[in-house]
N, CA, C and O of each residue as an XYZ file, in Angstrom:
344
protein
N      23.210    -11.499    -33.555
C      22.436    -10.053    -33.851
C      21.859    -10.424    -35.191
O      22.404    -11.212    -35.964
N      20.646     -9.763    -35.428
C      19.468     -9.609    -36.458
C      20.235     -8.968    -37.439
O      21.130     -8.126    -37.520
N      19.531     -9.700    -38.167
C      20.084     -9.385    -40.547
C      19.439     -8.577    -40.524
O      18.347     -8.634    -39.959
N      19.993     -7.276    -41.281
C      19.729     -6.225    -41.945
C      17.979     -6.116    -42.046
O      17.251     -5.239    -41.583
N      17.583     -7.464    -42.903
C      16.376     -7.235    -43.469
C      15.423     -7.458    -41.927
O      14.365     -6.831    -41.974
N      15.577     -8.006    -41.002
C      14.895     -7.931    -39.510
C      15.177     -6.849    -39.398
O      14.003     -6.731    -39.049
N      15.435     -6.209    -39.358
C      15.902     -5.189    -38.880
C      15.111     -3.803    -39.550
O      14.659     -2.841    -38.929
N      15.110     -4.010    -40.796
C      14.507     -2.911    -41.810
C      13.048     -3.521    -41.545
O      12.184     -2.654    -41.674
N      12.585     -4.691    -41.233
C      11.179     -4.717    -41.326
C      10.656     -4.428    -39.927
O       9.438     -4.290    -39.817
N      11.447     -4.314    -38.805
C      11.422     -4.174    -37.814
C      11.058     -2.659    -37.557
O      10.123     -2.128    -36.957
N      12.441     -2.037    -38.420
C      11.699     -0.321    -38.371
C      10.834      0.296    -39.209
O      10.672      1.506    -39.367
N      10.227     -0.717    -39.798
C       9.055     -0.349    -40.834
C       8.001      0.065    -39.941
O       7.347      1.103    -40.036
N       7.858     -1.119    -38.788
C       6.937     -1.110    -37.906
C       7.031     -0.069    -36.783
O       6.053      0.490    -36.286
N       8.295      0.131    -36.440
C       8.352      1.184    -35.001
C       8.397      2.518    -35.816
O       8.245      3.430    -35.003
N       8.523      2.944    -36.907
C       8.021      4.578    -37.649
C       6.666      4.580    -37.055
O       6.430      5.438    -36.204
N       6.000      3.970    -37.295
C       4.267      4.166    -37.329
C       4.489      4.517    -35.334
O       3.456      5.016    -34.887
N       5.157      4.401    -34.682
C       5.161      4.878    -33.412
C       5.910      5.744    -32.845
O       6.103      5.830    -31.633
N       6.451      6.546    -33.841
C       7.233      7.992    -33.469
C       6.484      8.979    -32.374
O       5.294      9.268    -32.244
N       7.519      9.331    -31.727
C       6.809     10.460    -30.753
C       5.701     11.714    -31.209
O       4.604     12.077    -30.783
N       6.571     12.138    -32.257
C       5.775     13.435    -32.765
C       6.217     12.818    -34.359
O       7.132     12.045    -34.645
N       5.114     13.532    -35.328
C       5.556     13.403    -36.793
C       6.522     14.375    -37.375
O       6.432     15.577    -37.127
N       7.258     13.976    -37.987
C       8.809     14.396    -38.511
C       7.988     15.489    -39.682
O       6.867     15.636    -40.170
N       9.486     16.171    -39.754
C       9.113     17.357    -41.344
C       8.877     16.286    -42.329
O       8.979     15.060    -42.310
N       8.468     17.323    -43.344
C       8.216     16.843    -44.736
C       9.298     16.194    -44.896
O       9.196     14.976    -44.753
N      10.788     16.803    -45.265
C      11.509     16.534    -45.679
C      11.972     15.262    -44.962
O      12.533     14.460    -45.709
N      11.844     14.849    -43.486
C      12.146     13.806    -42.768
C      11.362     12.817    -43.768
O      11.945     12.049    -44.534
N       9.793     12.952    -43.648
C       8.708     11.901    -44.149
C       9.432     11.241    -45.965
O       9.303     10.149    -46.519
N      10.079     12.370    -46.338
C       9.785     12.125    -47.885
C      11.188     11.334    -47.846
O      11.375     10.416    -48.645
N      12.296     11.748    -46.786
C      13.521     10.397    -46.719
C      13.259      9.578    -46.220
O      14.143      8.738    -46.390
N      12.275      9.112    -45.442
C      11.601      8.018    -44.846
C      11.421      7.191    -45.938
O      12.054      6.137    -45.997
N      10.608      7.530    -46.857
C       9.001      6.927    -47.755
C      10.382      6.649    -48.870
O      10.228      5.638    -49.556
N      11.717      7.441    -49.123
C      12.719      7.105    -50.311
C      13.419      5.826    -50.078
O      13.568      4.786    -50.719
N      13.846      6.339    -48.776
C      14.587      5.010    -48.300
C      14.040      3.772    -48.233
O      14.655      2.806    -48.685
N      12.764      3.642    -47.637
C      11.879      2.327    -47.560
C      11.692      1.608    -48.696
O      11.624      0.387    -48.835
N      11.599      2.689    -49.685
C      10.666      2.377    -51.032
C      12.241      1.869    -51.579
O      12.202      0.714    -52.004
N      13.369      2.398    -51.636
C      14.951      1.772    -52.539
C      15.111      0.361    -51.698
O      15.478     -0.617    -52.349
N      14.931      0.248    -50.697
C      14.793     -0.544    -49.764
C      14.486     -1.913    -50.277
O      15.111     -2.855    -50.762
N      13.035     -1.566    -49.904
C      11.949     -2.663    -50.357
C      11.764     -2.882    -51.711
O      11.657     -4.039    -52.118
N      11.726     -2.216    -52.246
C      11.859     -2.656    -53.922
C      12.833     -2.283    -55.061
O      12.686     -2.421    -56.276
N      13.895     -1.759    -54.336
C      15.047     -1.350    -55.403
C      15.093      0.071    -56.256
O      14.576      0.984    -55.613
N      15.495      0.388    -57.300
C      15.400      1.573    -57.951
C      13.461      1.725    -58.563
O      12.499      0.970    -58.705
N      13.804      3.279    -58.763
C      12.366      3.709    -58.711
C      12.019      2.938    -60.278
O      12.973      2.361    -60.798
N      11.031      2.928    -60.826
C      10.281      2.678    -61.928
C       8.778      2.999    -61.856
O       8.117      3.080    -60.820
N       8.250      3.203    -63.384
C       7.141      3.781    -63.647
C       7.210      5.203    -64.190
O       8.328      5.429    -64.654
N       6.368      6.237    -64.279
C       6.806      7.574    -64.548
C       6.259      8.023    -63.906
O       5.212      7.525    -63.493
N       6.691      9.131    -63.536
C       6.382     10.112    -62.574
C       5.120     10.644    -62.570
O       4.394     10.596    -63.562
N       4.865     11.049    -61.737
C       3.044     11.501    -61.555
C       2.666     12.875    -62.415
O       3.607     13.609    -62.112
N       2.189     13.298    -62.920
C       1.766     14.173    -63.813
C       0.797     15.016    -63.362
O       0.318     14.633    -62.295
N       0.146     16.440    -63.966
C      -0.622     17.169    -63.507
C      -0.075     17.664    -61.943
O       1.064     17.902    -61.543
N      -1.382     17.706    -61.261
C      -1.154     18.777    -59.861
C      -1.004     17.585    -58.742
O      -1.704     17.757    -57.744
N      -0.372     16.661    -58.758
C      -0.273     16.009    -57.521
C       1.156     15.719    -57.298
O       1.938     14.820    -57.607
N       1.203     17.057    -56.506
C       2.490     17.248    -55.764
C       2.467     16.674    -54.939
O       2.995     17.573    -54.284
N       2.284     15.579    -53.918
C       2.842     14.807    -53.230
C       3.030     13.334    -53.576
O       3.465     12.512    -52.769
N       2.593     12.991    -55.111
C       3.089     12.052    -55.683
C       4.822     12.636    -56.125
O       5.934     12.259    -55.759
N       4.334     13.748    -57.105
C       5.527     14.058    -57.893
C       6.575     13.946    -56.510
O       7.511     13.146    -56.538
N       6.327     14.816    -55.313
C       7.549     15.095    -54.384
C       8.101     13.536    -53.856
O       9.203     13.562    -53.308
N       7.278     11.877    -54.002
C       7.444     11.063    -53.268
C       8.882     10.450    -54.650
O      10.085     10.193    -54.597
N       7.833     10.461    -55.696
C       8.599      9.664    -56.514
C      10.207     10.619    -56.650
O      11.309     10.163    -56.350
N       9.931     11.997    -57.172
C      11.505     12.419    -56.953
C      12.441     12.223    -55.697
O      13.662     12.269    -55.853
N      11.889     12.006    -54.461
C      12.678     11.641    -53.307
C      13.122     10.374    -53.726
O      14.337     10.311    -53.539
N      12.700      9.400    -54.181
C      12.555      8.014    -54.488
C      14.019      7.577    -55.689
O      14.899      6.726    -55.816
N      13.463      8.902    -56.405
C      14.228      8.781    -58.015
C      15.915      8.788    -57.859
O      16.731      8.071    -58.439
N      16.149      9.902    -56.828
C      17.308     10.281    -56.445
C      17.973      9.352    -55.898
O      19.178      9.504    -56.097
N      17.604      8.040    -55.016
C      18.361      7.221    -54.598
C      18.687      6.116    -55.639
O      19.190      5.004    -55.479
N      18.211      6.811    -56.852
C      18.794      5.459    -58.010
C      20.058      4.915    -57.743
O      20.960      5.711    -57.478
N      20.340      3.513    -57.764
C      21.444      3.270    -57.509
C      21.863      2.670    -56.924
O      22.788      1.916    -57.225
N      21.143      2.815    -55.460
C      21.808      2.489    -54.213
C      21.672      1.331    -53.793
O      20.458      1.129    -53.786
N      22.138      0.542    -53.477
C      22.099     -0.821    -53.029
C      21.017     -1.183    -52.098
O      21.263     -0.668    -51.008
N      20.145     -1.719    -52.080
C      19.034     -1.706    -51.141
C      19.396     -1.932    -49.810
O      18.875     -1.321    -48.877
N      20.535     -3.046    -49.638
C      21.046     -3.044    -48.419
C      21.622     -1.646    -47.923
O      21.129     -1.148    -46.910
N      22.461     -1.112    -48.475
C      22.300      0.593    -47.658
C      21.100      1.518    -47.954
O      20.833      2.515    -47.284
N      20.408      1.089    -49.019
C      18.979      1.870    -47.989
C      18.739      1.512    -46.968
O      18.391      2.319    -46.105
N      18.825      0.380    -46.751
C      18.055     -0.326    -45.650
C      18.666      0.129    -44.528
O      17.772      0.363    -43.715
N      19.636      0.354    -44.105
C      20.374      0.043    -43.265
C      20.283      1.747    -43.160
O      19.901      2.062    -42.032
N      20.506      2.796    -43.940
C      20.097      4.027    -43.552
C      18.505      4.376    -43.431
O      18.083      5.463    -43.038
N      17.735      3.331    -43.812
C      16.623      3.328    -43.140
C      16.239      3.398    -41.733
O      15.562      4.220    -41.116
N      16.833      2.342    -41.385
C      17.066      1.516    -39.847
C      17.848      2.816    -39.054
O      17.395      2.953    -37.918
N      18.722      3.619    -39.334
C      19.613      4.000    -39.030
C      18.828      5.524    -38.458
O      18.728      5.767    -37.256
N      18.374      6.349    -39.410
C      16.549      6.984    -39.217
C      15.960      7.287    -38.561
O      15.814      8.356    -37.968
N      15.117      5.615    -38.534
C      14.149      5.792    -37.703
C      14.580      5.784    -36.074
O      13.989      6.299    -35.125
N      16.012      4.895    -36.108
C      16.626      4.960    -34.405
C      17.033      6.276    -34.375
O      16.935      6.757    -33.246
N      17.524      7.151    -35.352
C      18.126      8.879    -34.230
C      16.496      9.694    -33.988
O      16.291     10.601    -33.182
N      15.370      9.017    -35.019
C      13.930      9.288    -34.827
C      13.202      9.132    -33.767
O      12.410      9.956    -33.310
N      13.550      7.640    -33.179
C      13.419      7.229    -31.919
C      14.030      7.639    -30.545
O      13.564      7.283    -29.463
N      15.003      8.339    -30.692
C      15.935      8.516    -29.729
C      17.105      7.834    -29.719
O      18.033      8.310    -29.065
N      17.286      6.591    -30.439
C      18.581      5.751    -29.859
C      19.487      5.885    -30.190
O      20.419      5.231    -29.722
């Protein structure tokens, strides 16, 4: 059975082949889970001003603060699998 890290990397490639673009909430969830799984807790400062997309991404990632990278990777793999109809 492939290791979680391999499944996570495979899912990060497969997500680019989704049959249809997910809604914005799902896209933010994918982004946040990927970042948490790849890098851990959010770092740096929240974008300022009128960077609405940057702020939304930062906030989604910040909500996962304290989540173990392995847990985020598994949730990412599961979400991509559901989006692909597995």
